[in-house]
C-alpha positions as CSV (number, residue, x, y, z in Angstrom):
1,M,-248.2,126.7,-36.5
2,K,-248.6,124.6,-39.7
3,Q,-245.5,123.2,-41.4
4,F,-245.0,124.7,-44.8
5,T,-243.3,122.8,-47.7
6,K,-242.4,125.1,-50.6
7,L,-243.6,123.3,-53.7
8,D,-244.1,125.7,-56.6
9,E,-244.9,123.7,-59.7
10,E,-246.8,124.0,-62.9
11,F,-250.1,122.1,-63.3
12,I,-253.2,121.8,-65.4
13,C,-256.3,123.1,-63.6
14,E,-258.9,120.4,-63.3
15,K,-261.7,122.9,-63.5
16,C,-260.9,125.1,-66.4
17,K,-258.1,123.1,-68.0
18,Q,-255.7,126.0,-68.3
19,K,-251.9,125.4,-67.9
20,I,-250.9,127.2,-64.7
21,K,-247.3,128.4,-64.4
22,K,-245.2,128.6,-61.3
23,L,-245.7,131.6,-59.1
24,N,-242.0,132.1,-58.4
25,Y,-242.3,133.9,-55.1
26,T,-244.2,131.3,-53.1
27,T,-246.1,128.1,-53.6
28,R,-248.8,128.2,-56.3
29,D,-251.8,126.6,-54.7
30,H,-254.7,127.5,-56.9
31,C,-255.6,128.4,-60.5
32,N,-255.2,132.1,-61.2
33,H,-257.8,132.0,-64.0
34,C,-260.9,130.4,-62.3
35,L,-259.5,130.4,-58.7
36,Y,-260.3,126.8,-58.1
37,S,-257.8,124.7,-56.0
38,K,-257.5,121.0,-55.2
39,H,-257.8,119.5,-51.7
40,V,-254.3,117.9,-51.7
41,D,-252.6,119.2,-48.6
42,I,-252.9,118.6,-44.9
43,N,-250.1,121.0,-44.2
44,P,-249.2,123.5,-47.0
45,G,-247.2,121.7,-49.7
46,D,-247.2,118.2,-48.2
47,R,-249.6,116.6,-50.8
48,Q,-250.8,114.2,-48.1
49,N,-254.5,114.8,-48.1
50,P,-256.3,111.7,-49.5
51,C,-259.5,113.7,-50.4
52,K,-258.2,115.2,-53.7
53,G,-261.6,117.0,-54.3
54,L,-261.9,120.3,-56.1
55,L,-261.9,123.3,-53.8
56,K,-264.6,125.8,-55.0
57,P,-264.0,129.5,-54.3
58,I,-266.9,130.8,-52.2
59,G,-265.7,134.1,-50.7
60,I,-262.7,136.1,-49.5
61,E,-261.5,137.6,-46.2
62,K,-259.1,140.3,-45.4
63,F,-255.6,139.0,-44.3
64,K,-252.9,141.4,-43.4
65,N,-252.2,143.5,-46.5
66,T,-254.0,141.1,-48.9
67,Y,-256.9,138.6,-48.9
68,K,-257.5,134.9,-48.5
69,I,-259.8,133.0,-50.8
70,I,-262.3,130.9,-48.9
71,Y,-262.9,127.5,-50.4
72,K,-265.4,124.7,-49.9
73,C,-264.4,121.2,-51.0
74,E,-266.9,119.8,-53.5
75,K,-266.1,116.2,-52.3
76,C,-265.7,116.3,-48.4
77,K,-267.4,119.8,-47.8
78,Q,-264.4,121.0,-45.6
79,T,-263.6,124.7,-45.9
80,H,-260.1,125.9,-46.6
81,K,-258.3,129.2,-47.2
82,N,-255.5,130.2,-49.5
83,I,-253.8,133.6,-49.8
84,M,-254.6,135.2,-53.2
85,A,-251.8,135.5,-55.7
86,T,-250.7,138.7,-57.5
87,D,-251.8,137.4,-60.9
88,D,-255.3,136.1,-59.8
89,N,-258.3,137.0,-61.9
90,M,-259.4,140.3,-60.3
91,D,-262.9,140.1,-61.9
92,L,-263.5,136.9,-59.9
93,I,-261.9,138.3,-56.8
94,I,-264.3,141.3,-57.0
95,E,-267.2,138.9,-57.5
96,L,-266.1,136.9,-54.4
97,S,-265.8,140.1,-52.4
98,K,-269.6,140.2,-52.2
99,N,-269.2,137.5,-49.6
100,I,-266.3,139.2,-47.7
101,E,-265.6,138.5,-44.1
102,N,-263.7,141.1,-41.9
């Protein structure tokens, strides 16, 4: 099991430049406006990944009672998944659902 470091902090999205607020119930790991993330972690919250590329949302998959956003790093091409947040842009989530994996 991956180690999880709770690190819920505000940030400026490098893709859409919006100021992203803390999630306050778990760690915020992607922009709730454009859904982009940043390839910063090896284990959730550790900020130890040297890549630092932008993670582009490319699809979603069902996970328990919610969904995970599937990402592809624009720099190293690795895929990554993050659980969607309650305040994510639902129009973009619906758009990504065209690529859903069960």
